N, C-alpha and C positions, 0 to 999 in steps of 0.2 A: 504493500500500500504506500502511495506517495505521502509526503508530509503535507497534508492539506491545511493544517492550522499551525502557523508559525507565531511564537510568542517572543517579543523583544522587551527585555527589562530596561527601563530608563529610570535613573534616580529622579530626573526632572528633564525639562526641555531646554537644557543648557545650550548656549550658542557655540558648542564645540563641533569639531569635525566629525567625531564618531557618531553623534546624534544626527547630524546632517546627512552623512552617508547612509545611515540606517534608514532614514526616511526616504531617501532616493531608492534604495533597494526594496523597501516595503511597497512603494508604488508600483514597481515592476512586478513584484510577486503577486500583487492584486490583479494586475493586467493578465497574469497567467492563470487566474482563477483560484488562487490560494486565499485563505483567510489569514489576516494579520491582526494580532492584538498587541498593543503596547501596554505593558503593566508598569505604571509609574508611581514613584513615591510621592510626587507632587507635580502639579501642572504648571509650576513656576518655571522661569528661565527665559521666556520671551520668544520661543519659536514654535509654540504649539499650533499657531495659525499656519505654519508651513507644512503641517502634516496633511497628507491626503485625506479628504473627508471620509473615504471608505474604510480607513483604519479604525478599528475599535480601540478606544482609549479607556483603560480601566485604572482608576486612581485608588490608592490606599486610603482607607478611612478609619482613623484620622490620618491625615497626610504626614509624611516624614520629610521635613525640609532639610536641605543640604547643610551639613556641618562637619567638623573634623572627624567625628565618630559616627555619623549618621548611617554609614553603610553597614555597621554592625547590627543595627536594628532593622535595616532594610531587607536583608536576606530572609530571616525568619518570617517577617510580615508578608513578604511576597510569596514565600513558599507555601504559606497557609492558604493562598488563593489558587494555587495551581490545580488542585483536584476539580474545582468547579469550572475552571477555564478550559481544562482538558486539552492542552496543546499537543501536537505531534512531535514538535521539536522546539527547543529554545535557542535563540541566536543572541549571544552576548556580544554587544557591538564594539567592545574595547576593553583594555586592561583595567580601567577604572571600575568596571562592573564584574571583574573576575571573582571577587569575593563572594558573589551571590551563588556561585555554582555549587558550593558545598551544601548550603541549605536546600537548594533545589533538589539535589540528589538524595538528601536525607528524606525529603518529603515524597519524592517519586523516583525511586532508584532506577526504573527502566526508562525514564524520560531522557532522550538523547539531547546533549548539549553541545553546540558548536560555538566557538568563541574566536573572535578576530583579535590578533595581536596588533594593537594599534600603536604601541610605543615599545622601546627596548624593555625587555623583561627584567633586567638587572643593570645597575650602574657598574662601572669599572671598580673593582675591589681588589685589595691585596690578597695573596693566595690563601691565608688561613680563613679570612672572612668569605672569600669567594667559594671555598669548598662548602662551608656551612650554608651560604646563601643558595647555592645550587640545590642542595638537599631540601631546603625549605621550599624552594620554588617548585620542585617536583611534587611535593606533597600538596602545595597550594593549587596546582593546576590538575591534579589527578582526577577530580570530578568531571573534568571536561573531556568529552568524547572525541572532539575534533578541533584542533587549533588551525586557524586559517591565517596564512602569511600573505602579505600584500605584494611580495616580489620574491624572486628566487634568492636575491642577496640577503633578504631578511630571514628566509627559511634557513639558509646556510649559517647565518649568525646564531640563530636560536638552536640549531642542531647541536652545537657545542654545549649548550646549557641543558638540553633535554635529549640526551642520546636515546635513540630508539623510539621517539615519539612518532605518532601518526598524525597526518594532517594534510592540508592542501594549500596550494598557491593559487590565489584568485586575485587578479588585478583590481585595484580600487575603481569603483564606478564614478569617477570624477567628471566624466563627460557624457552628456546626453547623446543618444544615437543621432547621427547626422549633425553633430555639433557644428554650428556656423558662428564663429565669433564676429563681433562687430568689426567693420573695416577699419584699418589703420591708414591714416593719410600722411601726416607728417608730425614729427616730434614738436612738443610745446617748447616755447622759448621763455625762460630756461627749461631744460628737460625735467620731467617729473619722475621721481623714484617712488615706488610704492613699497610699503612694508605692511603685511597683513597678518594679524594674529591677536590672540587674547593678550591683554596687558598684564601678563603674569611672568614669574621668573623664568619658566621654561623658554619663552620666546625671546628673552634677553633683548628687549627693545632699547635698553640703555646702550648696548653695544651699537645698535643701529644709529642712535643719535650721535655717538662718538665717531663712528665711521663717517657719517654725513658731515660732521664738523670738520673732519680731516679733508674730506672732498671739497668743501667750500673754500678751503685755502688754495685750491688748485683751479677751480672753475665754478661758475654759477650753476645752481640746480635748486630744485625744490623736493622736499620729502613729505609724503602724505602717509600717515600711519592709520590704518583702518582696523579698529578693534577697540574693545573696552575691557576694563579690569581693575584690579586693586592697585596696580602700580601707576595709574594715571597721575596722581599728584606728584609722585617722585619724578616721573618722566618730564612733566611740565616744568618742574624746578630745574631739572638737569638741562633741558633745552635753553632755559633762561641763563643758567650759569655758563653754558658753553657759548653763549652769544649767537645762537642760531634760531631762536624762537621766531624771528621774522620770516624764516624760510621753511618752517615746519608747520604742518597742519595735522591736527588730531581730531577729526570729526566724529569718531566713535565707530560703532559697529555699522556695517553697510551691507545691504542686500543688492547693491548695484555694482557687483563685481565686473560684469562685462564692459560697461561703459568706462569704469575706472581703468581697466587694463587696456582698453583701446587707446587711451591717451598716454599711457606710461611708456617711458623709455627703458625702464629696468624694474625688476622686482628684487628687493633686498631681503634675504632670509638670514637672521642672526641667531637662530635657535641653538640652545645648548644640546638638545637631542630631538629627534623626530622619528616617526615610523615611516610612513609614506606620505610626504607633505602634499596635500591636495592642492594647495595654492601654487606650488611649483608646476604641477600638471596643468592647471588652469591658465597660468601665465604662458607656458610654452604653447599650449593650444591656441592662445590668443596672439602668438608670434612675439611674445615679450621675452627678452633675454633675462637670465637670472644670475645674480651674484649671491653666493650662500656660503655659510660655514659648513664644515664637513660634519654635519649633524646626523647623517644617516647613510648607510652603505648604498642606498639606491641612487644617490646623486651622481655617482660616477657614470651610471648608465643614462640617466636622464639628461646629463650635460655632456654627453659623449661628443657631440658636434661642437666645434669651436664657436659657431654662431649662437649656440644655446646659452652660453654664459660661462661663468667661472666659479670654481670653489676657491676659498681663501682661508687662511688661518684666522683664528678668532682674535684678531687685533685690529684696531681702528685703521691703522696705516695700510695693512694688507687689503682690507675690504675697500678702502678708499681707492687704492691703486686698481683693484679689479673693477670697481665701478667706473673709474675714469676710462679704462680701456673699453668697457662695454658701451659706454655713452658715445665713444668715437666710432663705434662700429655701425653697421647698417640697421636702420629702424625696422626693416622687414627682411625676411630670410628666404623668400621665394618658396615657402612651404616646408623648409627643412626643420624648423622648430616644431610645428604642429605634428609632423610625421613621427617625431620621437615619442609622442604620448598617445598615438592613435589607438593603442591597445587598451586604454582606460575607458572602454565603452560601457555605459551603464547596462545596456541590454545583455551584452555578452557576460558581464560580471554577474548579473542577477540569475541568468541561466545556469552558470557554474555553481552558484550557491544552491540553487534548487536541486541540482544533481547530487550535491553533497548531502543536503537534507534528506532527500529521498532515500539515498543509500543508508543513512543512519536510521531512518524510520523503518526500513525494511528489516534491519537487523538490530533491534534494540538491545542494549546492554544493561545488565543489572548494576554494573559499576565500571569504572575505567581503569582499574588497577593494571590491566594488561598494557596500558599505554606506556607507563613510565616505570622503570626499575626503581626499587626503593633503596638500593645501595649503589655505590660507585661501580 
């Protein structure tokens, strides 16, 4: 039997990439005739209006609002609702929600769980801590029946952490089928650099400001940071102290990505770490070159063509030099940049997920202990 009913747990409708990607996939699964339920701890977050109206949204009552420890309560509360909802498979959309899997398996041992690895599973650690962390990680993900990696490079990275694990590689559905970006005419004067992401430590927008300050010493430009978060006050103060506030815009979260990209001469990514950065795919699809820190193994492939952009070390000077070179390059690439990300097609990705779900539903497991060894 195919997986007719897919359940997706959301803590809330946060403006994050994992939630946005899950909503994209859900719409495609509905088109295929599947039923999709989002079980959420809260309807807060600001993006519930972006959910396809065909999705059934079930909220916990009372709601569980996001806090440092809220996920500890979220798992048992959600697990209690599983029998009445009766899904055929659970899709956990990213690392943030992995903690829910154990409670779900305890409530319904035969319920298949697939989970997407949206960010690195572990930070770099010294050998003694690394050994302990790997053992803990294996126990942590053992309730998951299938881990989904967003690229071959990420699957290879995680294989060292989880030897012998089963899973799949499915490209991110960052682009709608038949994606046609807005036309690019000519660069603005001065050229516009975009930085897109939550104003949180992972995205390291302070480095973006410092790199832009170094660039302004070499040539005129403008920086527009699209996103919102807890670091806004600190970033605004930093822009003032660097003397670049006159050339920096921080308009907040935007749903108008295509028109923003159509005007941009470059995308700047200064993240400390990433999984598969959707904004890089969207930029290349819109024919915008990228300058990025080496925050994920997939960038080497995404930026394989010289016209696609450059990776640089996490220093303001190195990023400024890379930006300067990109800004002197061609505004359009004759299709070279979009071709690099053509495989990130939403329809193809959704079909691959359904094939995975159907395989899990046809062979339900009572547990996932076969997945991961308990010892080195």
